[in-house]
C-alpha positions as CSV (number, residue, x, y, z in Angstrom):
1,M,82.9,65.7,84.3
2,I,79.7,66.7,85.1
3,A,79.6,63.8,87.6
4,A,82.9,64.3,88.8
5,G,82.4,68.3,89.4
6,A,78.8,68.2,90.4
7,D,80.1,69.9,93.7
8,V,81.8,73.0,91.7
9,L,79.6,73.3,88.8
10,A,77.0,73.7,90.9
11,E,78.7,76.8,92.7
12,A,80.5,78.2,89.3
13,D,79.1,81.2,87.7
14,V,81.5,80.8,84.9
15,I,83.7,78.3,83.3
16,V,86.6,79.5,82.1
17,P,89.5,77.2,80.1
18,V,93.3,77.3,80.1
19,P,94.5,79.1,77.2
20,L,96.9,78.2,74.6
21,N,99.9,79.7,73.2
22,R,98.1,81.8,70.1
23,W,101.3,80.2,67.7
24,R,100.3,76.7,69.4
25,L,96.4,77.3,68.9
26,L,97.0,78.2,65.2
27,K,98.9,75.3,64.3
28,R,96.3,73.2,66.5
29,R,93.5,74.9,65.0
30,Y,91.7,74.3,68.5
31,N,92.1,74.6,72.1
32,Q,90.6,71.1,73.7
33,S,90.1,72.8,77.0
34,A,88.1,75.4,75.1
35,L,86.3,72.7,73.4
36,L,85.6,71.0,76.9
37,A,84.2,74.2,78.7
38,Q,82.1,74.8,76.0
39,G,80.4,71.1,76.3
40,L,80.3,71.3,79.9
41,A,78.6,74.7,79.8
42,R,76.0,73.3,77.6
43,A,75.5,70.3,79.5
44,S,75.5,71.9,83.0
45,G,73.6,75.4,81.6
46,R,76.7,77.5,83.3
47,M,78.2,80.1,81.2
48,A,81.9,79.4,79.4
49,V,83.9,82.2,78.7
50,V,86.5,80.8,76.4
51,D,88.6,84.1,76.1
52,A,88.4,85.1,80.1
53,L,91.9,84.5,80.1
54,L,95.0,85.1,78.1
55,R,98.5,83.8,77.6
56,V,100.6,87.2,77.7
57,R,103.8,85.4,77.6
58,R,104.9,82.5,75.3
59,T,106.0,79.7,77.4
60,P,108.0,76.5,76.0
61,P,106.6,73.2,76.4
62,Q,106.7,72.0,79.9
63,A,106.8,68.1,79.1
64,Y,110.1,67.5,80.6
65,L,110.4,70.1,83.3
66,T,110.5,69.8,86.8
67,K,107.7,70.8,89.0
68,A,109.9,74.2,90.1
69,E,110.8,74.9,86.7
70,R,107.0,74.9,85.6
71,E,106.2,76.9,88.2
72,K,109.0,79.6,86.8
73,N,107.9,79.1,83.2
74,V,104.4,80.0,83.7
75,K,104.9,82.8,86.3
76,G,102.8,86.1,85.0
77,A,102.3,84.0,81.7
78,F,98.3,84.5,82.5
79,A,96.3,87.6,82.6
80,V,92.4,88.0,82.4
81,N,91.1,89.4,79.3
82,P,90.2,93.0,80.0
83,R,87.2,92.8,77.8
84,R,85.9,90.0,80.2
85,M,86.4,91.6,83.2
86,A,82.7,91.7,84.0
87,Y,82.4,88.1,83.7
88,I,85.2,87.1,86.3
89,Q,85.1,90.1,89.1
90,G,83.0,89.2,92.1
91,K,82.1,85.6,90.2
92,S,83.0,82.3,91.1
93,V,85.1,80.9,88.5
94,L,85.6,77.0,87.6
95,L,89.1,76.8,85.8
96,L,89.0,74.0,83.3
97,D,92.0,72.1,81.8
98,D,92.1,68.8,80.2
99,V,95.6,67.3,82.0
100,L,96.6,68.2,85.8
101,T,100.6,67.4,85.9
102,T,102.1,69.5,88.4
103,G,99.1,72.3,89.0
104,A,101.7,75.0,87.6
105,T,99.2,76.2,84.8
106,L,96.5,76.2,87.0
107,N,98.2,77.7,89.8
108,A,99.3,80.8,87.6
109,C,95.6,80.7,85.9
110,A,94.0,80.8,89.2
111,T,96.5,83.6,90.6
112,A,95.5,85.7,87.5
113,L,91.9,85.2,88.1
114,L,91.8,86.1,91.6
115,A,93.9,88.9,90.7
116,A,91.3,90.6,88.5
117,G,88.9,90.0,91.4
118,A,87.3,86.5,90.8
119,A,85.6,85.5,94.5
120,N,86.8,82.2,94.1
121,V,88.3,80.0,91.6
122,D,87.8,75.8,91.5
123,V,89.7,73.6,89.0
124,L,88.2,70.6,87.4
125,T,90.4,68.8,84.9
126,V,89.3,65.4,82.7
127,A,92.8,63.5,83.8
128,R,95.6,63.5,86.2
129,V,99.0,62.7,85.6
130,P,100.4,60.0,88.2
131,K,103.2,61.5,90.8
132,D,105.4,58.8,89.9
C-alpha cells in the first residue's frame, strides 16, 4: 500500500478508515480498514485517526445491491466525530478502505469529510472489485 499509494500518502495529513456499524464491529471484533490504517500510519509516519468518521445510521449489507441502491443506502450514513474535528478541518485526508466496489461508501465518507472542512480527500484501497 505504501508503494501503490506513495503519491497520496505524501500529501496526507491524516489517514482515516471507513468505519463499521457498531453492531458489525462488536460481532467481528475488529475493523479491517482501521487495522490497515494503523499499519499504514506506522509504516509511513503519518497519523491515523480511526474514530474520525462515525456511522450515524445503520445500513443493510450492500453485497447484492446495484450502484444506485448502494448510493441511496449509504447517503447520510457517515459523519465526522465532533471530538475529532481538529484532525479533519483544513487537512488533507487519506480515506482508507479494504475493498472498492462501486465507490458509494467511499463517496459518502468523502462527502462527510469535506462537509466537515477537510481541505481534500484522497482514497486508497487494498482491492477493487472488477466491474464485470
